[in-house]
MIDOSE-1310 file (N, C-alpha, C; in nm, 2 decimals, decimal comma, always signed):
residues 151
mdqi	+16,54/-9,08/+19,62/+16,50/-8,97/+19,71/+16,38/-9,02/+19,82; +16,32/-9,12/+19,80/+16,26/-9,19/+19,92/+16,29/-9,21/+20,02; +16,44/-9,20/+20,03/+16,50/-9,23/+20,18/+16,50/-9,10/+20,24; +16,46/-8,98/+20,20/+16,50/-8,87/+20,27/+16,37/-8,81/+20,32
lnfv	+16,36/-8,77/+20,45/+16,25/-8,75/+20,55/+16,15/-8,70/+20,48; +16,04/-8,76/+20,50/+15,93/-8,70/+20,42/+15,93/-8,63/+20,30; +15,98/-8,70/+20,22/+16,02/-8,66/+20,07/+15,86/-8,64/+19,99; +15,85/-8,53/+19,91/+15,74/-8,52/+19,83/+15,76/-8,44/+19,71
qlte	+15,76/-8,52/+19,60/+15,80/-8,47/+19,48/+15,64/-8,37/+19,46; +15,64/-8,26/+19,49/+15,52/-8,20/+19,49/+15,43/-8,14/+19,37; +15,59/-8,11/+19,26/+15,53/-8,06/+19,12/+15,64/-8,15/+19,04; +15,62/-8,08/+18,92/+15,73/-8,19/+18,84/+15,89/-8,08/+18,90
sigt	+15,92/-8,01/+18,89/+15,99/-7,92/+18,96/+16,03/-7,89/+19,10; +15,95/-7,90/+19,16/+15,98/-7,91/+19,33/+15,96/-8,03/+19,41; +16,06/-8,05/+19,46/+16,07/-8,16/+19,60/+16,06/-8,10/+19,71; +16,00/-8,13/+19,80/+16,01/-8,09/+19,95/+16,04/-8,21/+20,04
sgqp	+16,07/-8,17/+20,18/+16,11/-8,27/+20,30/+16,16/-8,24/+20,38; +16,20/-8,32/+20,47/+16,21/-8,27/+20,64/+16,36/-8,26/+20,61; +16,47/-8,28/+20,72/+16,60/-8,22/+20,69/+16,68/-8,36/+20,64; +16,73/-8,33/+20,52/+16,81/-8,46/+20,44/+16,94/-8,43/+20,53
tpeq	+17,01/-8,59/+20,51/+17,13/-8,62/+20,61/+17,23/-8,51/+20,49; +17,34/-8,51/+20,58/+17,47/-8,52/+20,50/+17,48/-8,52/+20,33; +17,48/-8,66/+20,35/+17,48/-8,75/+20,26/+17,40/-8,76/+20,12; +17,26/-8,72/+20,18/+17,17/-8,71/+20,06/+17,18/-8,60/+19,98
fadi	+17,23/-8,47/+20,03/+17,27/-8,37/+19,92/+17,33/-8,39/+19,80; +17,40/-8,52/+19,76/+17,48/-8,57/+19,67/+17,34/-8,62/+19,58; +17,29/-8,70/+19,64/+17,12/-8,76/+19,56/+17,05/-8,66/+19,51; +17,04/-8,56/+19,59/+16,94/-8,42/+19,57/+17,00/-8,35/+19,43
aaag	+17,14/-8,35/+19,43/+17,21/-8,27/+19,32/+17,19/-8,41/+19,22; +17,21/-8,49/+19,24/+17,19/-8,60/+19,10/+17,10/-8,63/+19,06; +16,97/-8,56/+19,10/+16,85/-8,59/+19,07/+16,80/-8,46/+19,01; +16,87/-8,36/+18,97/+16,84/-8,27/+18,87/+16,80/-8,12/+18,95
yvav	+16,83/-8,15/+19,08/+16,79/-7,98/+19,13/+16,87/-7,89/+19,13; +16,87/-7,81/+19,12/+16,98/-7,68/+19,08/+16,98/-7,63/+19,24; +16,87/-7,59/+19,33/+16,88/-7,52/+19,45/+16,82/-7,58/+19,54; +16,89/-7,59/+19,64/+16,82/-7,62/+19,77/+16,77/-7,48/+19,85
vnla	+16,64/-7,51/+19,90/+16,59/-7,36/+19,98/+16,57/-7,46/+20,12; +16,61/-7,38/+20,24/+16,60/-7,46/+20,37/+16,50/-7,34/+20,44; +16,39/-7,37/+20,50/+16,31/-7,27/+20,57/+16,32/-7,32/+20,76; +16,44/-7,40/+20,78/+16,45/-7,42/+20,91/+16,56/-7,34/+20,99
vpds	+16,54/-7,33/+21,11/+16,67/-7,25/+21,19/+16,76/-7,32/+21,18; +16,88/-7,26/+21,21/+16,99/-7,32/+21,20/+17,00/-7,40/+21,35; +16,95/-7,37/+21,41/+16,99/-7,47/+21,54/+16,80/-7,59/+21,54; +16,75/-7,62/+21,44/+16,67/-7,69/+21,46/+16,75/-7,81/+21,54
hnav	+16,67/-7,88/+21,57/+16,68/-8,03/+21,63/+16,78/-8,11/+21,53; +16,76/-8,12/+21,41/+16,84/-8,25/+21,33/+16,89/-8,12/+21,23; +16,91/-8,02/+21,26/+17,00/-7,93/+21,11/+17,15/-7,96/+21,12; +17,19/-7,96/+21,00/+17,33/-8,01/+20,94/+17,40/-7,84/+20,99
aneg	+17,48/-7,87/+21,01/+17,53/-7,73/+21,09/+17,61/-7,67/+20,96; +17,69/-7,77/+20,86/+17,75/-7,70/+20,76/+17,69/-7,72/+20,65; +17,51/-7,71/+20,63/+17,47/-7,78/+20,49/+17,53/-7,64/+20,40; +17,52/-7,54/+20,41/+17,52/-7,42/+20,29/+17,67/-7,50/+20,20
slvt	+17,78/-7,53/+20,31/+17,88/-7,58/+20,22/+17,88/-7,69/+20,16; +17,80/-7,80/+20,17/+17,78/-7,93/+20,15/+17,67/-7,93/+20,06; +17,59/-7,80/+20,02/+17,54/-7,83/+19,93/+17,62/-7,77/+19,78; +17,66/-7,63/+19,83/+17,70/-7,55/+19,72/+17,85/-7,65/+19,66
atgm	+17,87/-7,76/+19,74/+18,00/-7,83/+19,68/+17,89/-7,95/+19,58; +17,77/-7,90/+19,60/+17,75/-8,04/+19,50/+17,73/-7,94/+19,35; +17,75/-7,81/+19,38/+17,67/-7,73/+19,25/+17,57/-7,66/+19,26; +17,49/-7,70/+19,35/+17,36/-7,62/+19,35/+17,37/-7,49/+19,45
vyvq	+17,24/-7,40/+19,41/+17,28/-7,31/+19,52/+17,18/-7,32/+19,63; +17,24/-7,28/+19,74/+17,20/-7,27/+19,87/+17,10/-7,14/+19,91; +16,99/-7,13/+19,98/+16,93/-7,03/+20,02/+16,84/-7,06/+20,15; +16,91/-7,00/+20,25/+16,82/-7,04/+20,41/+16,75/-6,93/+20,45
ipvk	+16,61/-6,95/+20,48/+16,53/-6,87/+20,52/+16,49/-6,91/+20,65; +16,57/-6,88/+20,73/+16,48/-6,92/+20,87/+16,39/-6,89/+20,94; +16,30/-6,98/+20,93/+16,17/-6,95/+21,00/+16,11/-7,00/+21,11; +16,07/-6,90/+21,20/+16,09/-6,98/+21,32/+15,93/-7,06/+21,35
weap	+15,95/-7,16/+21,39/+15,83/-7,25/+21,42/+15,70/-7,18/+21,47; +15,77/-7,11/+21,58/+15,62/-7,06/+21,70/+15,61/-6,94/+21,58; +15,66/-6,89/+21,52/+15,56/-6,73/+21,45/+15,64/-6,73/+21,35; +15,57/-6,79/+21,23/+15,64/-6,76/+21,10/+15,55/-6,65/+21,06
tlad	+15,58/-6,55/+20,97/+15,58/-6,42/+20,95/+15,53/-6,42/+20,81; +15,49/-6,30/+20,74/+15,43/-6,29/+20,62/+15,55/-6,23/+20,57; +15,64/-6,17/+20,62/+15,75/-6,14/+20,52/+15,86/-6,24/+20,49; +15,83/-6,36/+20,59/+15,90/-6,47/+20,57/+15,85/-6,54/+20,46
lqrf	+15,70/-6,54/+20,42/+15,67/-6,60/+20,33/+15,67/-6,51/+20,19; +15,67/-6,37/+20,19/+15,71/-6,31/+20,08/+15,86/-6,31/+20,02; +15,97/-6,34/+20,13/+16,12/-6,38/+20,11/+16,07/-6,52/+20,01; +16,02/-6,62/+20,07/+16,03/-6,72/+20,01/+15,96/-6,72/+19,83
iqtm	+15,86/-6,67/+19,84/+15,76/-6,64/+19,70/+15,86/-6,62/+19,60; +15,95/-6,47/+19,66/+16,08/-6,40/+19,58/+16,15/-6,53/+19,54; +16,21/-6,55/+19,64/+16,34/-6,68/+19,59/+16,28/-6,78/+19,52; +16,11/-6,82/+19,54/+16,14/-6,94/+19,45/+16,10/-6,87/+19,27
rtfe	+16,06/-6,73/+19,31/+16,06/-6,67/+19,12/+16,18/-6,67/+19,08; +16,29/-6,65/+19,15/+16,42/-6,64/+19,12/+16,43/-6,79/+19,04; +16,40/-6,89/+19,10/+16,42/-7,01/+19,01/+16,33/-7,06/+18,93; +16,27/-7,00/+18,90/+16,13/-7,02/+18,79/+16,21/-7,10/+18,68
gerv	+16,15/-7,20/+18,62/+16,16/-7,36/+18,55/+16,28/-7,38/+18,56; +16,33/-7,42/+18,70/+16,45/-7,48/+18,75/+16,40/-7,56/+18,87; +16,46/-7,69/+18,90/+16,42/-7,75/+19,00/+16,46/-7,76/+19,09; +16,39/-7,72/+19,22/+16,43/-7,69/+19,32/+16,38/-7,75/+19,46
fvhc	+16,47/-7,77/+19,55/+16,44/-7,87/+19,68/+16,39/-7,77/+19,81; +16,31/-7,79/+19,86/+16,27/-7,69/+19,95/+16,25/-7,81/+20,09; +16,34/-7,76/+20,17/+16,31/-7,86/+20,31/+16,33/-7,75/+20,43; +16,27/-7,84/+20,54/+16,28/-7,79/+20,65/+16,29/-7,88/+20,76
amnl	+16,30/-7,88/+20,87/+16,32/-7,97/+20,97/+16,23/-8,12/+20,92; +16,08/-8,12/+20,95/+16,00/-8,23/+20,92/+15,92/-8,22/+20,78; +15,92/-8,11/+20,70/+15,82/-8,08/+20,59/+15,70/-8,03/+20,61; +15,70/-7,95/+20,76/+15,59/-7,92/+20,80/+15,56/-7,79/+20,73
rvsa	+15,68/-7,66/+20,78/+15,65/-7,52/+20,73/+15,69/-7,55/+20,61; +15,77/-7,64/+20,52/+15,77/-7,64/+20,37/+15,58/-7,64/+20,29; +15,56/-7,74/+20,38/+15,39/-7,76/+20,30/+15,33/-7,65/+20,33; +15,30/-7,59/+20,42/+15,27/-7,45/+20,43/+15,28/-7,35/+20,34
fmyh	+15,43/-7,29/+20,34/+15,47/-7,23/+20,27/+15,44/-7,28/+20,09; +15,46/-7,39/+20,09/+15,42/-7,46/+19,94/+15,29/-7,40/+19,90; +15,20/-7,42/+19,99/+15,05/-7,43/+19,97/+14,99/-7,28/+19,92; +15,09/-7,14/+19,96/+15,05/-7,03/+19,96/+15,12/-7,01/+19,84
yltv	+15,25/-7,04/+19,81/+15,31/-7,01/+19,68/+15,23/-7,07/+19,59; +15,19/-7,18/+19,56/+15,10/-7,28/+19,45/+14,98/-7,21/+19,46; +14,93/-7,17/+19,54/+14,79/-7,08/+19,52/+14,78/-6,97/+19,47; +14,90/-6,89/+19,56/+14,92/-6,73/+19,52/+14,98/-6,73/+19,38
ekgl	+15,10/-6,79/+19,41/+15,17/-6,74/+19,29/+15,15/-6,82/+19,13; +15,08/-6,97/+19,15/+15,10/-7,02/+19,06/+14,96/-7,02/+19,01; +14,84/-6,99/+19,10/+14,71/-7,03/+19,05/+14,62/-7,14/+19,04; +14,73/-7,25/+19,13/+14,65/-7,37/+19,17/+14,55/-7,38/+19,24
epea	+14,44/-7,45/+19,25/+14,32/-7,46/+19,32/+14,38/-7,50/+19,45; +14,33/-7,49/+19,58/+14,37/-7,51/+19,71/+14,38/-7,65/+19,73; +14,31/-7,77/+19,70/+14,32/-7,87/+19,71/+14,42/-7,94/+19,64; +14,47/-7,87/+19,49/+14,60/-7,93/+19,43/+14,73/-7,89/+19,47
arsp	+14,71/-7,78/+19,58/+14,84/-7,71/+19,64/+14,86/-7,78/+19,75; +14,77/-7,85/+19,81/+14,75/-7,96/+19,94/+14,89/-8,06/+19,94; +14,99/-8,04/+20,01/+15,10/-8,17/+20,00/+15,02/-8,28/+20,11; +15,01/-8,39/+20,07/+15,02/-8,49/+20,18/+15,05/-8,48/+20,30
ilek	+15,17/-8,41/+20,32/+15,23/-8,40/+20,47/+15,11/-8,28/+20,52; +15,08/-8,20/+20,46/+14,97/-8,10/+20,50/+14,86/-8,14/+20,54; +14,78/-8,23/+20,47/+14,68/-8,33/+20,46/+14,72/-8,39/+20,63; +14,80/-8,44/+20,66/+14,81/-8,51/+20,77/+14,86/-8,46/+20,89
wapk	+14,89/-8,31/+20,84/+14,93/-8,22/+21,00/+14,79/-8,12/+21,01; +14,69/-8,12/+20,94/+14,57/-8,00/+20,93/+14,53/-8,05/+21,08; +14,47/-8,18/+21,08/+14,37/-8,18/+21,21/+14,49/-8,13/+21,32; +14,60/-8,17/+21,32/+14,66/-8,14/+21,47/+14,73/-8,00/+21,47
mdev	+14,74/-7,90/+21,35/+14,80/-7,82/+21,37/+14,76/-7,71/+21,45; +14,85/-7,65/+21,49/+14,82/-7,52/+21,63/+14,75/-7,39/+21,56; +14,72/-7,31/+21,65/+14,64/-7,16/+21,57/+14,72/-7,10/+21,53; +14,89/-7,10/+21,54/+14,98/-7,01/+21,49/+14,99/-7,06/+21,32
wkgf	+15,02/-7,18/+21,30/+14,99/-7,21/+21,18/+14,87/-7,21/+21,08; +14,76/-7,26/+21,18/+14,63/-7,23/+21,09/+14,59/-7,06/+21,07; +14,63/-6,97/+21,13/+14,64/-6,83/+21,11/+14,73/-6,80/+21,01; +14,84/-6,88/+20,98/+14,93/-6,87/+20,90/+14,87/-6,90/+20,74
lals	+14,81/-7,00/+20,72/+14,72/-7,08/+20,61/+14,62/-7,00/+20,58; +14,54/-6,92/+20,67/+14,43/-6,84/+20,64/+14,49/-6,68/+20,60; +14,61/-6,68/+20,57/+14,68/-6,54/+20,52/+14,58/-6,52/+20,41; +14,54/-6,41/+20,36/+14,47/-6,40/+20,22/+14,56/-6,35/+20,10
pgli	+14,51/-6,41/+19,99/+14,63/-6,34/+19,87/+14,65/-6,20/+19,86; +14,56/-6,14/+19,88/+14,58/-6,00/+19,85/+14,70/-5,97/+19,96; +14,66/-5,99/+20,10/+14,74/-5,96/+20,20/+14,94/-6,03/+20,14; +14,90/-6,14/+20,10/+15,06/-6,20/+20,06/+15,13/-6,15/+19,94
rgk	+15,04/-6,04/+19,88/+15,06/-6,03/+19,76/+15,11/-5,86/+19,78; +15,07/-5,83/+19,92/+15,09/-5,70/+19,96/+15,04/-5,58/+19,88; +14,83/-5,65/+19,86/+14,76/-5,55/+19,83/+14,66/-5,51/+19,92
């Protein structure tokens, strides 16, 4: 698993990374993950064209929520949280192109949905990225829990 781009075992049941290679999906399945959630858009620079087929061929479930790098939305985040609820109690592997989008989405999921303190929800990838983050992503990270919950 450590060979997968920017891999982080964020919680006991959630692994995150940048884009796995086609061969690495078998390793992800062998590690006990039951689902792969992809937040990258299909035309990301390192996207795997037949990723859904590769993932399902291993017996895992595949979900793609294409989040535009330049414009992540509240609706994207809410769909992601709902998807993660679907796999509650299961091992889930979440990736995007570099694990940046994922680190921001996981931060909100872990704080809003799971009640973790912000410090505990910050991936090492998010920590490295934060000083260089643009205004779009700073704004995304600043979304309030009430707004995310739709209240």
